[in-house]
N, CA, C, O and CB atoms as a CASP TS submission, in Angstrom:
PFRMAT TS
TARGET T0000
AUTHOR 0000-0000-0000
METHOD Language model
MODEL 1
PARENT N/A
ATOM      1  N   MET     1       0.843  -1.179   0.000  1.00  0.00           N
ATOM      2  CA  MET     1       0.000   0.000   0.000  1.00  0.00           C
ATOM      3  C   MET     1       0.885   1.240   0.000  1.00  0.00           C
ATOM      4  O   MET     1       1.978   1.250   0.566  1.00  0.00           O
ATOM      5  CB  MET     1      -0.957   0.000   1.217  1.00  0.00           C
ATOM      6  N   ASN     2       0.388   2.268  -0.643  1.00  0.00           N
ATOM      7  CA  ASN     2       1.173   3.497  -0.663  1.00  0.00           C
ATOM      8  C   ASN     2       0.756   4.404   0.494  1.00  0.00           C
ATOM      9  O   ASN     2      -0.088   4.028   1.307  1.00  0.00           O
ATOM     10  CB  ASN     2       1.005   4.230  -2.014  1.00  0.00           C
ATOM     11  N   SER     3       1.340   5.580   0.565  1.00  0.00           N
ATOM     12  CA  SER     3       1.079   6.488   1.691  1.00  0.00           C
ATOM     13  C   SER     3      -0.365   6.997   1.718  1.00  0.00           C
ATOM     14  O   SER     3      -0.834   7.465   2.755  1.00  0.00           O
ATOM     15  CB  SER     3       2.031   7.672   1.629  1.00  0.00           C
ATOM     16  N   ALA     4      -1.069   6.909   0.593  1.00  0.00           N
ATOM     17  CA  ALA     4      -2.474   7.329   0.537  1.00  0.00           C
ATOM     18  C   ALA     4      -3.419   6.174   0.864  1.00  0.00           C
ATOM     19  O   ALA     4      -4.638   6.341   0.817  1.00  0.00           O
ATOM     20  CB  ALA     4      -2.803   7.894  -0.849  1.00  0.00           C
ATOM     21  N   GLY     5      -2.865   4.997   1.196  1.00  0.00           N
ATOM     22  CA  GLY     5      -3.694   3.848   1.546  1.00  0.00           C
ATOM     23  C   GLY     5      -4.194   3.067   0.356  1.00  0.00           C
ATOM     24  O   GLY     5      -5.111   2.256   0.489  1.00  0.00           O
ATOM     25  N   ARG     6      -3.612   3.296  -0.800  1.00  0.00           N
ATOM     26  CA  ARG     6      -4.026   2.583  -2.008  1.00  0.00           C
ATOM     27  C   ARG     6      -3.186   1.335  -2.195  1.00  0.00           C
ATOM     28  O   ARG     6      -1.994   1.319  -1.887  1.00  0.00           O
ATOM     29  CB  ARG     6      -3.915   3.491  -3.244  1.00  0.00           C
ATOM     30  N   LEU     7      -3.804   0.315  -2.692  1.00  0.00           N
ATOM     31  CA  LEU     7      -3.119  -0.931  -3.003  1.00  0.00           C
ATOM     32  C   LEU     7      -2.589  -0.828  -4.424  1.00  0.00           C
ATOM     33  O   LEU     7      -3.352  -0.597  -5.362  1.00  0.00           O
ATOM     34  CB  LEU     7      -4.066  -2.165  -2.838  1.00  0.00           C
ATOM     35  N   LEU     8      -1.302  -0.998  -4.579  1.00  0.00           N
ATOM     36  CA  LEU     8      -0.688  -0.884  -5.898  1.00  0.00           C
ATOM     37  C   LEU     8      -0.482  -2.275  -6.485  1.00  0.00           C
ATOM     38  O   LEU     8       0.072  -3.159  -5.832  1.00  0.00           O
ATOM     39  CB  LEU     8       0.657  -0.119  -5.818  1.00  0.00           C
ATOM     40  N   LEU     9      -0.927  -2.459  -7.711  1.00  0.00           N
ATOM     41  CA  LEU     9      -0.755  -3.724  -8.416  1.00  0.00           C
ATOM     42  C   LEU     9       0.209  -3.528  -9.569  1.00  0.00           C
ATOM     43  O   LEU     9       0.189  -2.502 -10.250  1.00  0.00           O
ATOM     44  CB  LEU     9      -2.109  -4.268  -8.923  1.00  0.00           C
ATOM     45  N   ALA    10       1.047  -4.519  -9.777  1.00  0.00           N
ATOM     46  CA  ALA    10       2.010  -4.459 -10.882  1.00  0.00           C
ATOM     47  C   ALA    10       1.260  -4.387 -12.219  1.00  0.00           C
ATOM     48  O   ALA    10       0.167  -4.935 -12.363  1.00  0.00           O
ATOM     49  CB  ALA    10       2.961  -5.697 -10.853  1.00  0.00           C
ATOM     50  N   THR    11       1.855  -3.715 -13.169  1.00  0.00           N
ATOM     51  CA  THR    11       1.263  -3.566 -14.492  1.00  0.00           C
ATOM     52  C   THR    11       0.931  -4.916 -15.111  1.00  0.00           C
ATOM     53  O   THR    11      -0.126  -5.080 -15.720  1.00  0.00           O
ATOM     54  CB  THR    11       2.199  -2.794 -15.404  1.00  0.00           C
ATOM     55  N   THR    12       1.829  -5.881 -14.955  1.00  0.00           N
ATOM     56  CA  THR    12       1.573  -7.201 -15.547  1.00  0.00           C
ATOM     57  C   THR    12       0.333  -7.852 -14.950  1.00  0.00           C
ATOM     58  O   THR    12      -0.423  -8.509 -15.666  1.00  0.00           O
ATOM     59  CB  THR    12       2.781  -8.115 -15.351  1.00  0.00           C
ATOM     60  N   LEU    13       0.114  -7.680 -13.654  1.00  0.00           N
ATOM     61  CA  LEU    13      -1.088  -8.238 -13.023  1.00  0.00           C
ATOM     62  C   LEU    13      -2.350  -7.515 -13.491  1.00  0.00           C
ATOM     63  O   LEU    13      -3.376  -8.147 -13.740  1.00  0.00           O
ATOM     64  CB  LEU    13      -0.974  -8.154 -11.495  1.00  0.00           C
ATOM     65  N   ARG    14      -2.271  -6.185 -13.609  1.00  0.00           N
ATOM     66  CA  ARG    14      -3.427  -5.418 -14.094  1.00  0.00           C
ATOM     67  C   ARG    14      -3.776  -5.818 -15.519  1.00  0.00           C
ATOM     68  O   ARG    14      -4.953  -5.958 -15.853  1.00  0.00           O
ATOM     69  CB  ARG    14      -3.144  -3.904 -14.025  1.00  0.00           C
ATOM     70  N   GLN    15      -2.778  -6.001 -16.350  1.00  0.00           N
ATOM     71  CA  GLN    15      -3.025  -6.405 -17.733  1.00  0.00           C
ATOM     72  C   GLN    15      -3.600  -7.811 -17.801  1.00  0.00           C
ATOM     73  O   GLN    15      -4.529  -8.067 -18.566  1.00  0.00           O
ATOM     74  CB  GLN    15      -1.738  -6.327 -18.548  1.00  0.00           C
ATOM     75  N   HIS    16      -3.057  -8.714 -17.012  1.00  0.00           N
ATOM     76  CA  HIS    16      -3.538 -10.102 -17.001  1.00  0.00           C
ATOM     77  C   HIS    16      -5.011 -10.166 -16.588  1.00  0.00           C
ATOM     78  O   HIS    16      -5.786 -10.934 -17.158  1.00  0.00           O
ATOM     79  CB  HIS    16      -2.682 -10.962 -16.044  1.00  0.00           C
ATOM     80  N   ALA    17      -5.390  -9.361 -15.604  1.00  0.00           N
ATOM     81  CA  ALA    17      -6.767  -9.357 -15.108  1.00  0.00           C
ATOM     82  C   ALA    17      -7.683  -8.455 -15.936  1.00  0.00           C
ATOM     83  O   ALA    17      -8.897  -8.445 -15.729  1.00  0.00           O
ATOM     84  CB  ALA    17      -6.792  -8.913 -13.657  1.00  0.00           C
ATOM     85  N   GLY    18      -7.111  -7.704 -16.865  1.00  0.00           N
ATOM     86  CA  GLY    18      -7.914  -6.803 -17.691  1.00  0.00           C
ATOM     87  C   GLY    18      -8.476  -5.632 -16.897  1.00  0.00           C
ATOM     88  O   GLY    18      -9.551  -5.124 -17.217  1.00  0.00           O
ATOM     89  N   LEU    19      -7.756  -5.201 -15.864  1.00  0.00           N
ATOM     90  CA  LEU    19      -8.237  -4.112 -15.019  1.00  0.00           C
ATOM     91  C   LEU    19      -7.977  -2.768 -15.678  1.00  0.00           C
ATOM     92  O   LEU    19      -6.910  -2.528 -16.244  1.00  0.00           O
ATOM     93  CB  LEU    19      -7.572  -4.164 -13.642  1.00  0.00           C
ATOM     94  N   THR    20      -8.976  -1.896 -15.590  1.00  0.00           N
ATOM     95  CA  THR    20      -8.831  -0.524 -16.064  1.00  0.00           C
ATOM     96  C   THR    20      -8.912   0.382 -14.841  1.00  0.00           C
ATOM     97  O   THR    20      -8.598  -0.051 -13.733  1.00  0.00           O
ATOM     98  CB  THR    20      -9.933  -0.154 -17.137  1.00  0.00           C
ATOM     99  N   LYS    21      -9.319   1.604 -15.020  1.00  0.00           N
ATOM    100  CA  LYS    21      -9.332   2.554 -13.908  1.00  0.00           C
ATOM    101  C   LYS    21     -10.339   2.183 -12.820  1.00  0.00           C
ATOM    102  O   LYS    21     -10.037   2.311 -11.634  1.00  0.00           O
ATOM    103  CB  LYS    21      -9.637   3.939 -14.425  1.00  0.00           C
ATOM    104  N   LYS    22     -11.524   1.729 -13.206  1.00  0.00           N
ATOM    105  CA  LYS    22     -12.560   1.384 -12.227  1.00  0.00           C
ATOM    106  C   LYS    22     -12.611  -0.125 -12.039  1.00  0.00           C
ATOM    107  O   LYS    22     -12.706  -0.886 -13.002  1.00  0.00           O
ATOM    108  CB  LYS    22     -13.944   1.918 -12.674  1.00  0.00           C
ATOM    109  N   VAL    23     -12.545  -0.541 -10.774  1.00  0.00           N
ATOM    110  CA  VAL    23     -12.588  -1.961 -10.448  1.00  0.00           C
ATOM    111  C   VAL    23     -13.667  -2.219  -9.403  1.00  0.00           C
ATOM    112  O   VAL    23     -14.140  -1.303  -8.730  1.00  0.00           O
ATOM    113  CB  VAL    23     -11.213  -2.450  -9.942  1.00  0.00           C
ATOM    114  N   VAL    24     -14.040  -3.487  -9.287  1.00  0.00           N
ATOM    115  CA  VAL    24     -15.012  -3.927  -8.287  1.00  0.00           C
ATOM    116  C   VAL    24     -14.314  -4.955  -7.413  1.00  0.00           C
ATOM    117  O   VAL    24     -13.675  -5.882  -7.910  1.00  0.00           O
ATOM    118  CB  VAL    24     -16.315  -4.524  -8.953  1.00  0.00           C
ATOM    119  N   LEU    25     -14.445  -4.778  -6.098  1.00  0.00           N
ATOM    120  CA  LEU    25     -13.899  -5.730  -5.141  1.00  0.00           C
ATOM    121  C   LEU    25     -15.027  -6.681  -4.763  1.00  0.00           C
ATOM    122  O   LEU    25     -16.030  -6.271  -4.181  1.00  0.00           O
ATOM    123  CB  LEU    25     -13.299  -5.006  -3.873  1.00  0.00           C
ATOM    124  N   VAL    26     -14.851  -7.955  -5.101  1.00  0.00           N
ATOM    125  CA  VAL    26     -15.861  -8.970  -4.827  1.00  0.00           C
ATOM    126  C   VAL    26     -15.273  -9.911  -3.794  1.00  0.00           C
ATOM    127  O   VAL    26     -14.282 -10.590  -4.063  1.00  0.00           O
ATOM    128  CB  VAL    26     -16.293  -9.739  -6.131  1.00  0.00           C
ATOM    129  N   GLY    27     -15.877  -9.959  -2.613  1.00  0.00           N
ATOM    130  CA  GLY    27     -15.337 -10.780  -1.547  1.00  0.00           C
ATOM    131  C   GLY    27     -16.316 -11.825  -1.066  1.00  0.00           C
ATOM    132  O   GLY    27     -17.533 -11.649  -1.122  1.00  0.00           O
ATOM    133  N   GLN    28     -15.750 -12.915  -0.592  1.00  0.00           N
ATOM    134  CA  GLN    28     -16.551 -14.001  -0.053  1.00  0.00           C
ATOM    135  C   GLN    28     -15.695 -14.809   0.902  1.00  0.00           C
ATOM    136  O   GLN    28     -14.652 -15.337   0.515  1.00  0.00           O
ATOM    137  CB  GLN    28     -17.116 -14.895  -1.183  1.00  0.00           C
ATOM    138  N   PHE    29     -16.128 -14.908   2.139  1.00  0.00           N
ATOM    139  CA  PHE    29     -15.441 -15.669   3.171  1.00  0.00           C
ATOM    140  C   PHE    29     -13.979 -15.252   3.293  1.00  0.00           C
ATOM    141  O   PHE    29     -13.696 -14.155   3.775  1.00  0.00           O
ATOM    142  CB  PHE    29     -15.537 -17.157   2.876  1.00  0.00           C
ATOM    143  N   ASN    30     -13.050 -16.095   2.869  1.00  0.00           N
ATOM    144  CA  ASN    30     -11.626 -15.831   3.095  1.00  0.00           C
ATOM    145  C   ASN    30     -10.886 -15.386   1.838  1.00  0.00           C
ATOM    146  O   ASN    30      -9.658 -15.459   1.794  1.00  0.00           O
ATOM    147  CB  ASN    30     -10.967 -17.061   3.647  1.00  0.00           C
ATOM    148  N   LYS    31     -11.594 -14.935   0.833  1.00  0.00           N
ATOM    149  CA  LYS    31     -10.926 -14.498  -0.401  1.00  0.00           C
ATOM    150  C   LYS    31     -11.668 -13.312  -0.994  1.00  0.00           C
ATOM    151  O   LYS    31     -12.822 -13.046  -0.658  1.00  0.00           O
ATOM    152  CB  LYS    31     -10.847 -15.655  -1.432  1.00  0.00           C
ATOM    153  N   PHE    32     -10.982 -12.609  -1.878  1.00  0.00           N
ATOM    154  CA  PHE    32     -11.628 -11.573  -2.664  1.00  0.00           C
ATOM    155  C   PHE    32     -10.998 -11.542  -4.041  1.00  0.00           C
ATOM    156  O   PHE    32      -9.884 -12.021  -4.249  1.00  0.00           O
ATOM    157  CB  PHE    32     -11.519 -10.195  -1.974  1.00  0.00           C
ATOM    158  N   GLU    33     -11.740 -10.964  -4.981  1.00  0.00           N
ATOM    159  CA  GLU    33     -11.260 -10.832  -6.355  1.00  0.00           C
ATOM    160  C   GLU    33     -11.442  -9.389  -6.783  1.00  0.00           C
ATOM    161  O   GLU    33     -12.383  -8.719  -6.357  1.00  0.00           O
ATOM    162  CB  GLU    33     -12.010 -11.803  -7.322  1.00  0.00           C
ATOM    163  N   LEU    34     -10.551  -8.921  -7.617  1.00  0.00           N
ATOM    164  CA  LEU    34     -10.692  -7.629  -8.266  1.00  0.00           C
ATOM    165  C   LEU    34     -11.125  -7.868  -9.698  1.00  0.00           C
ATOM    166  O   LEU    34     -10.494  -8.636 -10.425  1.00  0.00           O
ATOM    167  CB  LEU    34      -9.370  -6.812  -8.206  1.00  0.00           C
ATOM    168  N   TRP    35     -12.192  -7.218 -10.099  1.00  0.00           N
ATOM    169  CA  TRP    35     -12.703  -7.326 -11.459  1.00  0.00           C
ATOM    170  C   TRP    35     -12.741  -5.936 -12.075  1.00  0.00           C
ATOM    171  O   TRP    35     -12.974  -4.948 -11.380  1.00  0.00           O
ATOM    172  CB  TRP    35     -14.113  -7.984 -11.482  1.00  0.00           C
ATOM    173  N   ASP    36     -12.513  -5.865 -13.366  1.00  0.00           N
ATOM    174  CA  ASP    36     -12.774  -4.634 -14.090  1.00  0.00           C
ATOM    175  C   ASP    36     -14.274  -4.358 -13.954  1.00  0.00           C
ATOM    176  O   ASP    36     -15.087  -5.268 -14.114  1.00  0.00           O
ATOM    177  CB  ASP    36     -12.325  -4.736 -15.607  1.00  0.00           C
ATOM    178  N   GLU    37     -14.638  -3.121 -13.663  1.00  0.00           N
ATOM    179  CA  GLU    37     -16.042  -2.796 -13.389  1.00  0.00           C
ATOM    180  C   GLU    37     -16.971  -3.198 -14.534  1.00  0.00           C
ATOM    181  O   GLU    37     -17.997  -3.834 -14.294  1.00  0.00           O
ATOM    182  CB  GLU    37     -16.185  -1.308 -13.119  1.00  0.00           C
ATOM    183  N   ARG    38     -16.639  -2.848 -15.744  1.00  0.00           N
ATOM    184  CA  ARG    38     -17.506  -3.203 -16.889  1.00  0.00           C
ATOM    185  C   ARG    38     -17.592  -4.711 -17.084  1.00  0.00           C
ATOM    186  O   ARG    38     -18.663  -5.244 -17.375  1.00  0.00           O
ATOM    187  CB  ARG    38     -16.985  -2.549 -18.178  1.00  0.00           C
ATOM    188  N   THR    39     -16.472  -5.394 -16.924  1.00  0.00           N
ATOM    189  CA  THR    39     -16.453  -6.847 -17.087  1.00  0.00           C
ATOM    190  C   THR    39     -17.337  -7.509 -16.036  1.00  0.00           C
ATOM    191  O   THR    39     -18.093  -8.428 -16.351  1.00  0.00           O
ATOM    192  CB  THR    39     -15.012  -7.388 -16.992  1.00  0.00           C
ATOM    193  N   TRP    40     -17.246  -7.046 -14.784  1.00  0.00           N
ATOM    194  CA  TRP    40     -18.057  -7.618 -13.700  1.00  0.00           C
ATOM    195  C   TRP    40     -19.551  -7.449 -13.982  1.00  0.00           C
ATOM    196  O   TRP    40     -20.315  -8.411 -13.915  1.00  0.00           O
ATOM    197  CB  TRP    40     -17.696  -6.958 -12.353  1.00  0.00           C
ATOM    198  N   TYR    41     -19.957  -6.226 -14.295  1.00  0.00           N
ATOM    199  CA  TYR    41     -21.384  -5.982 -14.523  1.00  0.00           C
ATOM    200  C   TYR    41     -21.890  -6.709 -15.769  1.00  0.00           C
ATOM    201  O   TYR    41     -23.045  -7.132 -15.811  1.00  0.00           O
ATOM    202  CB  TYR    41     -21.647  -4.482 -14.656  1.00  0.00           C
ATOM    203  N   GLN    42     -21.043  -6.854 -16.773  1.00  0.00           N
ATOM    204  CA  GLN    42     -21.441  -7.627 -17.953  1.00  0.00           C
ATOM    205  C   GLN    42     -21.608  -9.098 -17.583  1.00  0.00           C
ATOM    206  O   GLN    42     -22.549  -9.746 -18.041  1.00  0.00           O
ATOM    207  CB  GLN    42     -20.400  -7.472 -19.089  1.00  0.00           C
ATOM    208  N   GLN    43     -20.702  -9.633 -16.757  1.00  0.00           N
ATOM    209  CA  GLN    43     -20.801 -11.031 -16.328  1.00  0.00           C
ATOM    210  C   GLN    43     -22.075 -11.250 -15.515  1.00  0.00           C
ATOM    211  O   GLN    43     -22.768 -12.251 -15.701  1.00  0.00           O
ATOM    212  CB  GLN    43     -19.560 -11.435 -15.497  1.00  0.00           C
ATOM    213  N   VAL    44     -22.381 -10.323 -14.622  1.00  0.00           N
ATOM    214  CA  VAL    44     -23.611 -10.429 -13.834  1.00  0.00           C
ATOM    215  C   VAL    44     -24.831 -10.391 -14.750  1.00  0.00           C
ATOM    216  O   VAL    44     -25.751 -11.193 -14.593  1.00  0.00           O
ATOM    217  CB  VAL    44     -23.689  -9.293 -12.789  1.00  0.00           C
ATOM    218  N   LYS    45     -24.840  -9.466 -15.703  1.00  0.00           N
ATOM    219  CA  LYS    45     -25.964  -9.379 -16.650  1.00  0.00           C
ATOM    220  C   LYS    45     -26.103 -10.669 -17.443  1.00  0.00           C
ATOM    221  O   LYS    45     -27.207 -11.190 -17.601  1.00  0.00           O
ATOM    222  CB  LYS    45     -25.775  -8.190 -17.613  1.00  0.00           C
ATOM    223  N   ASP    46     -24.985 -11.184 -17.941  1.00  0.00           N
ATOM    224  CA  ASP    46     -25.024 -12.433 -18.707  1.00  0.00           C
ATOM    225  C   ASP    46     -25.564 -13.580 -17.857  1.00  0.00           C
ATOM    226  O   ASP    46     -26.328 -14.414 -18.343  1.00  0.00           O
ATOM    227  CB  ASP    46     -23.624 -12.783 -19.235  1.00  0.00           C
ATOM    228  N   ASP    47     -25.168 -13.618 -16.600  1.00  0.00           N
ATOM    229  CA  ASP    47     -25.635 -14.694 -15.724  1.00  0.00           C
ATOM    230  C   ASP    47     -27.110 -14.546 -15.370  1.00  0.00           C
ATOM    231  O   ASP    47     -27.823 -15.543 -15.259  1.00  0.00           O
ATOM    232  CB  ASP    47     -24.806 -14.728 -14.452  1.00  0.00           C
ATOM    233  N   ILE    48     -27.570 -13.320 -15.195  1.00  0.00           N
ATOM    234  CA  ILE    48     -29.005 -13.111 -14.946  1.00  0.00           C
ATOM    235  C   ILE    48     -29.801 -13.554 -16.165  1.00  0.00           C
ATOM    236  O   ILE    48     -30.827 -14.221 -16.035  1.00  0.00           O
ATOM    237  CB  ILE    48     -29.306 -11.619 -14.614  1.00  0.00           C
ATOM    238  N   ASP    49     -29.325 -13.182 -17.351  1.00  0.00           N
ATOM    239  CA  ASP    49     -29.993 -13.604 -18.583  1.00  0.00           C
ATOM    240  C   ASP    49     -29.983 -15.125 -18.719  1.00  0.00           C
ATOM    241  O   ASP    49     -30.979 -15.725 -19.124  1.00  0.00           O
ATOM    242  CB  ASP    49     -29.318 -12.960 -19.804  1.00  0.00           C
ATOM    243  N   ALA    50     -28.855 -15.742 -18.378  1.00  0.00           N
ATOM    244  CA  ALA    50     -28.733 -17.202 -18.482  1.00  0.00           C
ATOM    245  C   ALA    50     -29.660 -17.887 -17.485  1.00  0.00           C
ATOM    246  O   ALA    50     -30.244 -18.926 -17.793  1.00  0.00           O
ATOM    247  CB  ALA    50     -27.273 -17.647 -18.244  1.00  0.00           C
ATOM    248  N   LYS    51     -29.798 -17.314 -16.296  1.00  0.00           N
ATOM    249  CA  LYS    51     -30.665 -17.902 -15.265  1.00  0.00           C
ATOM    250  C   LYS    51     -32.119 -17.914 -15.742  1.00  0.00           C
ATOM    251  O   LYS    51     -32.888 -18.809 -15.392  1.00  0.00           O
ATOM    252  CB  LYS    51     -30.542 -17.115 -13.929  1.00  0.00           C
ATOM    253  N   GLN    52     -32.481 -16.927 -16.534  1.00  0.00           N
ATOM    254  CA  GLN    52     -33.850 -16.833 -17.037  1.00  0.00           C
ATOM    255  C   GLN    52     -34.069 -17.712 -18.256  1.00  0.00           C
ATOM    256  O   GLN    52     -35.208 -17.909 -18.679  1.00  0.00           O
ATOM    257  CB  GLN    52     -34.184 -15.397 -17.377  1.00  0.00           C
ATOM    258  N   SER    53     -33.005 -18.238 -18.820  1.00  0.00           N
ATOM    259  CA  SER    53     -33.089 -19.104 -19.993  1.00  0.00           C
ATOM    260  C   SER    53     -32.875 -20.553 -19.557  1.00  0.00           C
ATOM    261  O   SER    53     -31.859 -20.862 -18.936  1.00  0.00           O
ATOM    262  CB  SER    53     -32.041 -18.687 -21.073  1.00  0.00           C
ATOM    263  N   PRO    54     -33.804 -21.434 -19.869  1.00  0.00           N
ATOM    264  CA  PRO    54     -33.655 -22.830 -19.429  1.00  0.00           C
ATOM    265  C   PRO    54     -32.490 -23.569 -20.111  1.00  0.00           C
ATOM    266  O   PRO    54     -32.064 -24.612 -19.616  1.00  0.00           O
ATOM    267  CB  PRO    54     -34.944 -23.582 -19.693  1.00  0.00           C
ATOM    268  N   GLN    55     -31.975 -23.062 -21.218  1.00  0.00           N
ATOM    269  CA  GLN    55     -30.893 -23.737 -21.938  1.00  0.00           C
ATOM    270  C   GLN    55     -29.513 -23.423 -21.381  1.00  0.00           C
ATOM    271  O   GLN    55     -28.569 -24.172 -21.632  1.00  0.00           O
ATOM    272  CB  GLN    55     -30.938 -23.360 -23.389  1.00  0.00           C
ATOM    273  N   GLU    56     -29.371 -22.344 -20.639  1.00  0.00           N
ATOM    274  CA  GLU    56     -28.048 -21.920 -20.179  1.00  0.00           C
ATOM    275  C   GLU    56     -27.948 -22.006 -18.661  1.00  0.00           C
ATOM    276  O   GLU    56     -28.959 -22.040 -17.959  1.00  0.00           O
ATOM    277  CB  GLU    56     -27.749 -20.488 -20.647  1.00  0.00           C
ATOM    278  N   SER    57     -26.703 -22.042 -18.162  1.00  0.00           N
ATOM    279  CA  SER    57     -26.493 -22.059 -16.717  1.00  0.00           C
ATOM    280  C   SER    57     -25.584 -20.908 -16.320  1.00  0.00           C
ATOM    281  O   SER    57     -24.944 -20.291 -17.171  1.00  0.00           O
ATOM    282  CB  SER    57     -25.892 -23.408 -16.261  1.00  0.00           C
ATOM    283  N   LEU    58     -25.528 -20.618 -15.012  1.00  0.00           N
ATOM    284  CA  LEU    58     -24.671 -19.550 -14.502  1.00  0.00           C
ATOM    285  C   LEU    58     -23.204 -19.880 -14.720  1.00  0.00           C
ATOM    286  O   LEU    58     -22.819 -21.048 -14.775  1.00  0.00           O
ATOM    287  CB  LEU    58     -24.939 -19.310 -13.016  1.00  0.00           C
ATOM    288  N   SER    59     -22.389 -18.837 -14.843  1.00  0.00           N
ATOM    289  CA  SER    59     -20.958 -19.052 -14.967  1.00  0.00           C
ATOM    290  C   SER    59     -20.434 -19.688 -13.679  1.00  0.00           C
ATOM    291  O   SER    59     -21.039 -19.551 -12.616  1.00  0.00           O
ATOM    292  CB  SER    59     -20.222 -17.719 -15.270  1.00  0.00           C
ATOM    293  N   GLU    60     -19.311 -20.378 -13.788  1.00  0.00           N
ATOM    294  CA  GLU    60     -18.712 -21.035 -12.630  1.00  0.00           C
ATOM    295  C   GLU    60     -18.404 -20.038 -11.519  1.00  0.00           C
ATOM    296  O   GLU    60     -18.586 -20.346 -10.341  1.00  0.00           O
ATOM    297  CB  GLU    60     -17.440 -21.766 -13.038  1.00  0.00           C
ATOM    298  N   ARG    61     -17.939 -18.843 -11.888  1.00  0.00           N
ATOM    299  CA  ARG    61     -17.598 -17.825 -10.894  1.00  0.00           C
ATOM    300  C   ARG    61     -18.809 -17.412 -10.070  1.00  0.00           C
ATOM    301  O   ARG    61     -18.719 -17.281  -8.849  1.00  0.00           O
ATOM    302  CB  ARG    61     -17.000 -16.606 -11.575  1.00  0.00           C
ATOM    303  N   LEU    62     -19.950 -17.207 -10.742  1.00  0.00           N
ATOM    304  CA  LEU    62     -21.116 -16.744 -10.004  1.00  0.00           C
ATOM    305  C   LEU    62     -21.875 -17.884  -9.332  1.00  0.00           C
ATOM    306  O   LEU    62     -22.670 -17.633  -8.426  1.00  0.00           O
ATOM    307  CB  LEU    62     -22.039 -15.994 -10.927  1.00  0.00           C
ATOM    308  N   GLN    63     -21.655 -19.104  -9.742  1.00  0.00           N
ATOM    309  CA  GLN    63     -22.269 -20.228  -9.035  1.00  0.00           C
ATOM    310  C   GLN    63     -21.725 -20.316  -7.617  1.00  0.00           C
ATOM    311  O   GLN    63     -22.435 -20.733  -6.703  1.00  0.00           O
ATOM    312  CB  GLN    63     -22.019 -21.551  -9.787  1.00  0.00           C
ATOM    313  N   ASP    64     -20.465 -19.925  -7.429  1.00  0.00           N
ATOM    314  CA  ASP    64     -19.814 -20.001  -6.114  1.00  0.00           C
ATOM    315  C   ASP    64     -20.075 -18.778  -5.251  1.00  0.00           C
ATOM    316  O   ASP    64     -19.719 -18.778  -4.072  1.00  0.00           O
ATOM    317  CB  ASP    64     -18.328 -20.177  -6.287  1.00  0.00           C
ATOM    318  N   LEU    65     -20.685 -17.741  -5.800  1.00  0.00           N
ATOM    319  CA  LEU    65     -20.893 -16.507  -5.070  1.00  0.00           C
ATOM    320  C   LEU    65     -22.155 -16.606  -4.220  1.00  0.00           C
ATOM    321  O   LEU    65     -23.226 -16.941  -4.725  1.00  0.00           O
ATOM    322  CB  LEU    65     -20.982 -15.317  -6.034  1.00  0.00           C
ATOM    323  N   SER    66     -22.024 -16.316  -2.942  1.00  0.00           N
ATOM    324  CA  SER    66     -23.202 -16.321  -2.070  1.00  0.00           C
ATOM    325  C   SER    66     -23.413 -14.916  -1.546  1.00  0.00           C
ATOM    326  O   SER    66     -22.456 -14.234  -1.180  1.00  0.00           O
ATOM    327  CB  SER    66     -23.042 -17.336  -0.893  1.00  0.00           C
ATOM    328  N   LEU    67     -24.636 -14.492  -1.508  1.00  0.00           N
ATOM    329  CA  LEU    67     -24.965 -13.146  -1.016  1.00  0.00           C
ATOM    330  C   LEU    67     -25.733 -13.258   0.279  1.00  0.00           C
ATOM    331  O   LEU    67     -26.108 -12.242   0.864  1.00  0.00           O
ATOM    332  CB  LEU    67     -25.784 -12.349  -2.059  1.00  0.00           C
TER
END
C-alpha cells in the first residue's frame, strides 16, 4: 500500500486481469477478487440472462458466489 492507503498492483497483473481505472472488489469468506467494473457488470448481466433461460447455466464464478 502506498502512503495514501491505495493498493498498488504491478502492471503485468493489471493487464492479465484486464483491469482498467474502475474496479469492483468482490469478496466471499476468506478471499476476494478484483474485477474490471464493466467486465463484472457484464458477467452479472449475462448470468441473470442465463438464469432466465432454461438452456443456459450460470458461470462457474457466479455459481460459487453467495450473497
